[in-house]
C-alpha positions in Angstrom: 59.5 19.5 -34.7 61.8 16.8 -32.4 60.0 13.7 -30.9 59.9 13.4 -27.9 62.7 11.1 -26.3 59.9 8.7 -24.9 58.1 8.3 -27.9 58.6 5.0 -30.2 59.6 1.7 -29.4 61.5 1.2 -26.1 62.5 -2.5 -25.5 62.2 -3.6 -21.6 65.5 -5.4 -21.8 66.1 -8.7 -20.7 69.3 -9.1 -18.8 71.7 -11.8 -19.6 73.7 -13.8 -16.5 76.8 -15.9 -17.1 76.5 -19.5 -16.1 77.6 -18.5 -12.4 74.4 -16.0 -12.6 76.8 -13.1 -12.7 75.4 -10.1 -14.8 77.0 -10.5 -18.4 77.8 -6.6 -19.0 79.5 -6.9 -22.2 76.8 -9.3 -23.6 74.0 -6.6 -22.3 75.8 -3.9 -24.2 75.9 -6.1 -27.7 72.0 -6.9 -27.0 71.6 -2.9 -26.8 73.4 -2.4 -30.2 71.5 -5.3 -31.7 68.2 -3.9 -30.8 69.3 -0.2 -32.3 70.7 -1.8 -35.4 66.8 -3.5 -35.5 65.3 -0.1 -35.8 64.1 0.3 -31.9 64.2 3.8 -30.5 65.6 3.0 -26.9 65.8 0.5 -24.4 64.6 0.2 -20.8 67.0 -1.2 -18.5 66.1 -2.4 -14.7 62.6 -3.1 -15.6 60.7 -6.5 -14.3 62.0 -8.0 -17.7 65.5 -7.1 -16.5 64.9 -9.0 -13.2 65.9 -5.6 -11.5 64.8 -7.0 -8.2 67.5 -9.2 -8.0 70.3 -7.0 -8.9 72.5 -5.5 -6.4 72.7 -1.2 -6.0 76.2 -1.6 -8.0 74.8 -3.8 -10.5 71.4 -2.3 -11.3 73.8 1.3 -11.3 76.0 -0.7 -13.6 73.4 -1.9 -15.9 72.2 1.6 -16.5 75.6 3.0 -17.4 76.3 -0.1 -19.8 73.0 0.7 -21.9 74.2 4.6 -21.8 77.6 3.7 -23.1 76.3 1.1 -25.9 73.6 3.3 -27.1 74.3 5.0 -30.6 73.5 8.6 -31.1 69.8 9.1 -31.3 68.8 5.8 -29.3 67.6 6.4 -26.0 67.7 4.7 -22.3 64.7 5.1 -20.0 65.6 3.2 -16.9 63.2 1.5 -14.6 63.6 3.7 -11.1 61.0 1.5 -8.9 61.6 1.4 -5.2 59.3 0.6 -2.2 60.6 4.4 -0.9 60.3 7.8 -2.9 63.4 8.4 -1.7 65.0 5.5 -2.9 63.6 6.0 -6.4 64.5 10.0 -6.6 68.2 8.3 -6.1 67.7 5.7 -9.0 66.2 8.8 -11.0 69.3 11.3 -10.3 72.0 8.1 -10.8 70.0 7.7 -14.1 70.4 11.5 -14.9 74.0 11.4 -13.6 74.6 8.4 -16.2 73.2 10.2 -19.4 69.8 8.5 -19.5 66.7 10.6 -21.2 63.9 9.8 -19.2 62.8 7.5 -16.5 60.0 4.5 -16.0 58.5 5.1 -12.5 55.9 2.7 -10.9 53.9 3.8 -8.0 55.2 2.8 -4.3 54.6 -0.8 -4.2 55.2 -1.9 -0.8 51.7 -1.6 0.2 48.5 -0.8 -1.4 49.1 3.0 -1.5 46.4 5.4 -1.5 46.0 8.5 -3.7 48.1 11.1 -1.9 51.0 8.4 -1.0 51.0 7.9 -5.0 50.9 11.4 -6.1 53.9 12.0 -3.1 55.9 9.6 -5.0 55.8 10.8 -8.4 56.1 14.5 -6.9 59.5 13.1 -5.2 60.9 11.6 -8.3 60.1 14.4 -10.8 62.6 16.5 -8.6 65.4 14.8 -10.0 64.5 16.3 -13.3 64.0 13.7 -15.8 60.6 13.1 -17.7 58.7 10.6 -15.9 56.9 8.4 -17.6 54.3 6.4 -15.1 53.9 2.8 -15.3 50.4 1.2 -14.6 50.6 -2.5 -13.6 48.1 -2.8 -10.7 48.2 -7.0 -11.4 51.8 -6.6 -9.6 51.6 -3.5 -7.7 47.9 -3.9 -6.3 48.0 0.1 -7.0 46.1 1.2 -10.1 47.1 4.4 -12.0 43.3 5.5 -12.9 42.6 7.9 -15.7 41.8 10.5 -13.5 44.7 10.0 -11.3 47.1 10.1 -14.0 45.2 13.3 -15.0 46.2 14.7 -11.9 49.9 13.7 -12.3 49.9 15.2 -15.6 48.2 18.5 -14.6 50.9 18.8 -11.8 53.7 18.4 -14.5 54.9 15.0 -12.9 54.3 12.9 -15.8 54.7 13.0 -19.6 53.1 9.6 -20.3 51.9 6.1 -18.9 53.1 2.6 -20.0 49.4 1.1 -19.8 49.8 -2.5 -18.6 46.1 -3.0 -17.5 45.1 -5.0 -21.0 42.2 -2.7 -21.0 41.9 -0.7 -24.2 39.1 1.3 -23.4 41.6 3.1 -21.3 43.4 5.2 -23.8 40.0 6.3 -24.7 39.5 7.8 -21.2 43.1 9.0 -20.7 42.8 11.0 -23.8 39.7 12.6 -22.6 41.0 13.8 -18.7 44.2 14.3 -19.6 44.9 15.7 -23.2 48.6 15.6 -23.9 49.5 13.0 -21.8 51.1 10.1 -23.8 49.8 6.7 -23.8 52.5 4.2 -24.5 51.6 0.3 -24.9 52.2 -2.0 -22.1 51.7 -5.3 -23.1 52.9 -6.7 -26.4 49.4 -8.5 -26.9 47.6 -5.3 -27.3 49.9 -3.5 -29.8 47.2 -3.1 -32.2 44.4 -2.1 -30.2 46.2 0.4 -27.9 48.1 1.8 -31.5 44.9 2.2 -33.1 43.9 4.2 -30.1 46.3 6.7 -30.4 49.6 5.6 -28.4 52.5 6.9 -29.4 54.9 4.6 -28.3 55.4 1.1 -27.1 57.4 -0.2 -23.9 58.4 -3.7 -25.5 59.3 -7.4 -24.5 59.4 -9.4 -27.6 61.7 -7.3 -29.5 64.5 -8.5 -27.3 63.8 -11.7 -29.9 62.6 -10.6 -33.2 63.1 -6.5 -33.4 62.8 -5.7 -36.9 58.9 -7.5 -37.2 57.9 -5.9 -34.0 59.1 -2.5 -34.9 57.4 -2.9 -38.3 54.2 -3.9 -36.6 54.6 -1.0 -34.7 55.1 1.6 -37.0 51.9 0.1 -38.9 50.0 -0.1 -36.0 50.3 3.5 -35.4 50.7 5.2 -38.3 46.6 6.5 -38.8 46.8 5.2 -42.5 43.8 2.4 -42.5 46.6 0.6 -45.9 48.9 0.3 -43.0 46.5 -1.0 -40.6 45.3 -3.8 -43.3 49.3 -4.4 -43.6 49.7 -4.7 -39.7 46.6 -7.1 -38.7 48.3 -10.5 -40.8 51.7 -9.9 -39.3 49.5 -9.3 -36.0 47.8 -12.5 -36.2 51.1 -14.7 -36.6 52.6 -12.8 -34.0 50.0 -12.8 -31.3 50.7 -16.4 -30.0 54.0 -15.4 -29.1 53.1 -11.6 -27.8 50.9 -13.1 -25.5 53.2 -14.6 -23.3 54.5 -11.1 -22.6 51.6 -11.1 -20.1 51.7 -14.3 -18.4 53.6 -14.8 -15.0 56.3 -16.5 -16.6 57.0 -13.8 -19.0 61.0 -13.1 -18.3 61.9 -17.1 -19.0 59.5 -17.0 -21.9 61.2 -14.0 -23.4 64.5 -15.5 -22.6 63.6 -18.8 -24.3 62.5 -17.2 -27.2 65.6 -15.5 -27.5 67.8 -18.4 -27.0 65.7 -20.4 -29.5 66.4 -17.3 -32.0 70.2 -17.4 -31.7 70.1 -14.5 -28.8 71.8 -14.8 -25.3 68.4 -15.2 -23.4 69.9 -17.6 -20.4 69.0 -18.4 -17.0 67.0 -16.3 -14.8 68.1 -15.6 -11.2 66.1 -17.1 -8.2 62.8 -16.8 -7.0 62.7 -17.3 -11.1 62.6 -21.2 -11.7 63.2 -22.9 -14.8 60.0 -23.3 -16.9 58.4 -26.6 -16.7 58.7 -29.1 -19.8 55.0 -28.5 -20.7 55.7 -24.7 -20.8 58.5 -25.1 -22.2 57.1 -27.0 -25.0 54.4 -24.7 -25.6 56.7 -21.6 -26.0 59.1 -23.5 -28.1 56.2 -24.3 -30.3 55.1 -20.7 -30.5 58.5 -19.2 -30.8 59.2 -21.8 -33.8 56.1 -21.0 -35.5 56.9 -17.2 -35.8 60.9 -18.4 -37.0 59.3 -20.7 -39.5 57.5 -17.7 -41.1 60.8 -15.4 -41.5 60.2 -13.2 -39.1 63.4 -11.2 -37.5 
């Protein structure tokens, strides 16, 4: 059987900028190839970690094209297509399809606290683009909660194939499985990887593989195999990495992951405003957590 293109480890890619804060497209292409070589299954450009809100339309489109062109055979691209309105989100999904992406990642409408009918209408419109849609549930930022029963409705209508679950509530994976059998759950927060993996996740849209792809991919494979022996191997790795993984769920997650990349010899670099540089205290804490992981040999 062919594995669905949205399964496995898809990295929510950080986007490198040059000193003048222009997009370093060559650096981004190299990063996509690095993640493929590290064992990841795909990338998600134009997510929050990719600072899509700060990109021009041309930059955003070119990032998707760059990812697709850099991706080796069998390595999938799942662009984020979030937008304030359904028509714009559909246009981004169509652009992704034209560029050669294999699926898209879609937040609910986030210009206001949308009601149920507005959410369903939003997903109906974007589904018309023809690519498989993975919903992204992030009520912390969007103020719209894709509850298990709402996800079940979207799935029954054939509008979504999976959900990136970012609430941090590991109980939801079980309720989603009960209400929407066949809807794939993808881990959305790095620091609940093991718990949601045990609960039956078939994918992970991930932040920290940007820094240490091999170690995090190994952890994902162990956590989702269903073999108790693998879980026993996963737990000490998870404990080692968890102080670092939890930065993925903090307000400063973009700056944190980029700093960790810099420390690991990858190009993380600066962020575009409004994201400001980290305070000295936060930078020191992230540096300490990152160095502890590197000192243990994780790559």
